[in-house]
Structures are given as C-alpha cells and as structure tokens.
N, C-alpha and C positions, 0 to 999 in steps of 0.2 A: 486730820480737821485742825491740826493747831495753825495753818496758813489760811483757813477760811475767811476768816473775819477781815483778812487785809482787803479783798475783793477780788473779783474775776476780770483779765483783761478781755476787752473786747465785748464785755456784755453791752456796754451803754446805758444811759439813761431809760429809765421805764417808763411807759406810759402810764400816768398816776388815775388812781380814781380819788384822790384827795390828800395835797399835801401833809407832811405833819401829821399822820392818823396816829391816834393814843396806841400805847403799847401793847392794851388788851384786843382792841383792833388788827394790828398786827399779828400778833398771836392766833387770834383768830383766824386772819388769813393763811397763815403758814400752815396751822391745823388743816385747816379745809384744804388747801393745796396739797399736803402729804397725804390726805386721804384719795383723793381725786388725783392726781397727779404721779405719784411717785412710780408706780407699774411701769406708767410712759414714759418716762425718764430715761428709769434704768433700762429699760428695753432699748430705746432707743438709743442708747450709749454701748450696750453691747452690741448692736445690730451694726455701730460705728467701728468699733474697737476690738470687738471679739474678745473681750476679758470682763469677766465677772466681778470679778475684785474690783477691779479699778472703776468699772459702771459705779457699782454700790458706795464705794468709797467717796467719789466723783456728785454724785448726786447729794452724797449728805452735804458735801460742802456747800453743794448750790444754796440747800435748805437753810445754812448757816450763814452764808451771805445775806440771803433773802433777810433774816432776824437783824441783818446788821445793817442794810441797807434802806429799806423797805421803810423802815420810821423816817431816814430822814426825805429820801426819794419820793414817799408816796408805794402804794401797792398797785402794780401793774393790772392794766384791763384782763390781762391775757396773762396770769399768774404761772402756767403750764409753759407757754414759750418762752416766757423771761427765764425759768428755773431750767428749762431744758439746754437752751443757751448758755446760761451761766456753768450748766452740768459738763456741756461741750467746749465750752475753752479752758474749763480747769483741767478734762481728759487732754487736751490739746497740750498745756503746757507739762503736763506731769510727761507725756509723749517724747515732748521734744527735751525734757533734762534725761531721757532715757536712751542709752544709744540704741537700744532695740527695737525703740518706739520708731527710731528717726523712717527707717523702711515702711512701718504701719502707715505712718504720717504722709507717706507720697501716693498709698492707695485711698487716702479717705476724700470723701464728695461731701460738698455742700458743709462746709465747717462754719462759718460766720454768716448763719441766716438771722436776720433780723429778728428781733424778739417779736416784734409786734406783727410781723409777717405771715398770713397764713399757714397753718402746718402743710407741708406737703401731704398727697393724698395716699402715700403709705405709709403713713405714721402710724393708722392704727393696726395696720400689718405686722409692726414690728412688735406690738404688745400679743399681737395674736402668736408670732411665732414664740414668744416668750413664754407663753401657756403652753404649747404645746411641746417646748422644748423641756420645760420644768417636768413636764407629765409623763414623758418619752418612758416607753415599755421595758427599755434596758435599764433602767434605773430601779434600785428597790422600793417598793410602795413608799416605806417610811421618809424615805428622800425624796421622793415628788412630792408630797406633802408640807415638809419641813421647806423646800426649795421654793413652794409656789407660796407659801406664807411669807418667806423671807425676800424674794425679787419681787413679786408681785402687790403684796398688802404693804409689805415694808416692817413687818414686824421684825425684832431685836431677835437674836438668838438665845436670850434669856428669856424673854416673853416665851418665843414658842418652845421652849424647854418647859417653863411651871406650866402651858397650857396642856402639853403632853404626860405631863407625871416624868418626865426623863433630866438627868444631870446636865448642865448647863454644857460641861465638856464633852460630854459624849452627843447631844444635840450640835455643837460646833464640828466635831470630828465627821459627824454623818453630813451636813452640809459643806465640808471640805473635800469628802471622797463623791459625792454627788459632783461637784464642780468639776473635780479631776476626772471624772469618769467620762462626762462631758467632752474634754480636753482631750483625753488620751483615746475615746473609743471614736472620738469624730462624729458625734452626734449631730448631724446637722441642725442648725439655727434657722429652721423654716416651719410653713405648715404643711403638712404630710399630702404628698398627691392623692387624688380623689379614690384611687382603690383601696388607699389604707386608711383614709379619712373618717369610717367608721370605728375601726379597731382602735386609732388614736383618740377621737373625741370621747369613747367609752372610757378610757384612762383618766382622761382631764375631767370628766362629769363624778368619776367615783370618787377623785382627790376631792373635788369640790363638797360632794357628800358628804364624805368623812368629816371634813373639817365643821362642815352645818351640824352634824350630829354629835359634835365632840364639845360644841358651844351650847348645844341644844338641850342634852340630857345632863349635864353635869351644872355644878354649882355658880353663881353667880360673877366671879373671878374668870370666868371661861367665854362669858356668854358675848364677848367680843368675837370670838371665832366663827359664831355665828352670822354675827353681823358682816363680818368680812365674806364669809362664803355667799351671802346673799350679792352684795356689792360684786365679786369677782364674777358671779353668775351673770348678773346684768350687763356686766363689763363683756362676757361671753355673749349674753343674746344679741347686745346691739354690734358685736364684730362677725357674728353668725347668721345674720338674720333670715336666712332661707332654711335653718337645719330645724327641727322641730324640738329635739330631744334638751336642748340647753334650755328652751321654753319650758317644756316640762318639769326640770329640776327646779327653774324658778318659781313655776308654781306650787309645785310642792314643797319648797320651801315657805313660802309667805304664809300657804294654807297653814303650815304647822306654827310659825312663828306668830299667826294670829291668835294662838289658844297658850299662848307661854304662859301668861300670868294666873291659868288656871290649873296648871296642872300639879300644883303642891298647895296645899292648903296652907293658914298662919304661921303653923308648927313645922313646915315642912315635909309634910308628910305627904306620897303620892296620890293624886286625886284619878280615878279612873276616868275613861273619856263621857263614860255615859253620868257620872254625877257631876261633870265640872259645870260651873256655871257659867253657860252660853251666853248670858247678858252682858258678859266683861270680856266675850271675844271681841277681838278689831274687825270690825265689819270692813272698814277701808281695805285691810291686807285681805281679807277674804276676798273682796269685789275684783281686787287688782289681781289675786290668783286665780280666780275663777274666768277671768278675762284673759289673761296669759295664757290659761290650758285652753280657754276655747279656740286662742291662734294656734297654739301649735297643734292641736286635733286635726286644724283647717287644713293642716298639710296632707292630711292622710298619710302619716308613716308613722302610727303610734310604736311607741318604745317603750320601755321600762318606768322610766321617769314619768312619763305620761299617764301610765297607766296608775300608776301609785300616787300620782295627783287626783285623777280623777277620785280613786278612791276616800282621800281625803277632802275633796269637794263633796262629795255624798254627807260624809259627816258634817263638814263645815255648813252645809247651806240647810240641813234638815232644823227645822225650829225646835224639834226636843228629842232626846234620846227615843222615844216609842216611835217617833215620824222617821227614823233611820231606814232607809230603803237597803235591808240588809238581803234581797236577791239579786239586786243591782251590784251589791259588795261584792257578794259571793261569786258570780258570773266575771267580774272586774279581776278577783284575786285567779280564777281558772285560767284567763287569757295571760295574766302574769306570771303563772306557774309554765306557760306553753314559752311564752317569749324569755323569761330568766328564771329557769328551774331552782326551786332552792326548797328545803325543807323548812325555812321560815315561811316562807309563801304557804306554803303547804298548811302550817300552821294557822296562821292568820285566815287560811281560806276555812280549815276545820269551823274556828271559832264564827265566822259569817255563815255557814251551814247549819249551825248549831241556833244561830240566832234566827234564821230563816225558815229551819223546816224542824226544829226542834232539838232539844240537847241532846237526847239520844243518838241523832244521825252524826252531830259535831263528835261526839264523844268516840263513837266507833272507828271516826278518823283519826283522833287524839290517840287513840290505843294503838292504832296502826302505827304511827310514826315512832311511839316508845318503844315498841316493839321493834322495830328498824333500827336503833339504835343512831339514827342518822342527828340525832341533838341530844344524846348523851351529854351532861354537863351545862346545858342549855336551861336556866333558869326559868324560862317562861316557860317552856312545855310543862315542868309540874305545876306551876302556878295557874297556867290556863286550864290543866286537867281539874287541879282543885276547885277552879270556879264553876266550872259545867258541873263537877259532881255536887258542890253546893247548892248549885241551881236545880239538880236534881233530886235534891233531897237524902244523899247519901252521905250523912255528915262524918262518920268516921272515916272512911277513905279520904272525904275533903281533907279532914284534919292530914291526915300522914302526909296528902301530897302539897299541902300547904308548907308543913315543916319540911319538906324534901326541898320547895324552893327555897326557903328562909336559908336553909344554909347554902344555896349558890349565888342567891341573890348578890349583883357588885355594888349596889348603891347603898347607903343610909336610908335613904328616901323609901327604896322599895321594900328594903326588911322592916323598917316603921310599919309600910301599909301591908305586909304579909304578915306581920305578926297582930296587927288589929284585926285580920281575918280569923286569926286565930282564935283571937280573945269572943270574938264573936260567936265562933262556933262554939 
C-alpha cells in the first residue's frame, strides 16, 4: 500500500461524473464502490494471476489510488471498470518486478482494457468462480466462511475475527491455510461441472446462511454480517438466475430481516414471534421476500431453503398471531424433514402440530425427541417443552424445563427471556 498513492501506470484519465468533487462525495463513492465492486475486482485479478494475496493487495492499492485521484479528476462513470483496470495494472507492475512473474505475464491476455470499455461477458463468471472456490468442499467449513468474507465481501481479518469471536492471529492462520490448501491441492478456480453443481451449490448456500445467522442472532456490532450475506446472496441470484435455491435463501433472509426490529424489547429481552409488534415489520422486505420466493417456486424444484422461506412467509403474511396457518406450516416442516432430515426440523414440526392439532399432540413428539437423545444439550428442546407444558397447565413440570433451558441458553437475550418466563410461573 505504500506506493499506492503515486498512481497506477496505464489507468488513464477517468470519465468524470463531476470535476473536483468534495471529499465527502469521493469518500461516499469509494465506499459504495468497495461494497459493490470489491469481490468483482479481486475475482478478476485472481482469474488473471492465480495469486490470491497479490489480487487482494492490488485491489487495496486500486482503492487507495481512487481516494488520491478522484478528488482531482472526478469520480468515473463506471467506478468498477476504473478500479479493475487500476488493480490489473498494479498487478502487472508487481509481476514485472518479480522474476517469477515474467512467465506469468506472457500467459496473460486482455491486460490493458480501457476503463470505460464495457466489461467482457465473462467478467461475472470470475466472481462466480471465486464463490465456488471459496466454498469448495475440500476446505474446512470455518475456512470457507472466512475466505468468503475476506475475498468476496472485503472484510478485514480483524473484522472477521471479531465477528466470530476468534483471535485475529487465529483467523489470519485460517485464511493462510485455506489459500495454501487451494494452491497445494490444485483446487480448480472454476464453476463445477453440471453433475457436481447441486453438491457444490449446497456448500455455497450453507456458508451464506451461516454468515446471515451470525449477524442476525447476535448484537448490533455483528449486524453487518447479515447485510453482507444478503448482498452476496443477491450476487449469487444474479449470477445463477436459473437456480431456484439461491432465490429461496434470499427470500428466507429477507423475510427474517423484515422483523429484526421486533425480536428484542427496549431492554434487550427476546420477544417471541407471537408477541412481536407486527406493525413494525418491514413490509417492503416482506413483499420482496414473497415475490422472490414465488419466482423460485415457479421453477418447480423445491429445496430446503425454499421450504424454510415458505414457512417464514406463512408467519410474515399472517395479519396477527391468531391467523397463522399452522396446518400449512406443519405440512411444510414435514416436507422439509423429508428433504433435509434434522432433529431441529422435527422439533419445529412438533411446535406446529401443537398449534394446529392441540398441545398434547405436540408434546408427544417433543417427548419422543427428548427420549431419542438427538438434541441433548440443545437449549431450545427444553425451552420448547417448557412452553408447551405451560400452555397445558402443567406448571411444576414447565418450571423444571425452563430451569434446564436457562442453564443451556447461549445468549443473554435468551437467558433473560427464560428467566422472565420462570418468574411468571
């Protein structure tokens, strides 16, 4: 970064949106370009050089050059193309100074495209290749998450470490090992062939869903993760318009995000879905989520994310808690359990059956899950059992179950909610 502000050879004058913009205008333009273009710039450079570290360094340099030159020359009409050209030329400079880079330079093509020239048709494919490479099944799951946030979202190592409550050196080593694994194992930088696409796409979606949940379930400091997950999922939808499951995940995230403001009260205590103030739900996000889900379902290849989104839509579109279509939700959970078997899905289905067919029917299923041991240590199992016992008037048993859930609850908001339930009893 030390040489970044000297300028990048071969970039040429940008096409201005206005000469001599203010410092705030430039900062806003650079910030917007970072959000929208970072993954594209890095993906293009990785595709060109095959060097992940070089690509990230040169992308950073390009943004530094923009901060230095845009106040003088104006903000380009196409900031992404300008930044890609600046980063590419920076990479060429670096390779020219490196003896080992000489051979690589001879292999490179399209090295000096005009910054205002329309991008090549395969530019989006570079970003798609990057997504699938970051989420390759050969990489450990935590490494996939970290690499996705670093290369596609542009989060710093410190930001990723802080978001996942991990020491920065530990996260740095995780990223180093992931990049080394890609190089040493010869993991191809490509979209997988058609027969591998379902498995690989599932890995990508799992990473994006985890990132969203990490930002959705925790404190304000980590909310940026949820926004990044939604943004990256939108990218994936645009890059894979014929695949329904990315749309399903986007719909699910939007429908959950729509009620974020009502999940806790002013004191930070968890508010259950049935008690949330629906007038504060974001109706625009709900409408977009439902429309996105409809587009996915129209492809007639329902998968787990579409089914979860359909369940979320049942809640989001009900005018009040009493109007919730619990029989439909129970049916959807049954189908989800068939497509993606999980004891957590079975637990949620038990709740839906309790609401649709009566508490005893749901309690029977919860007791069977408890006896199976498949959810030992999972705080929502005793919490769910406690709630159903309370509804059934079995106060002493409900109190014992709430106490068990309180010991297992992982967050302060949930502990305070459970403690409040105990006080009520």
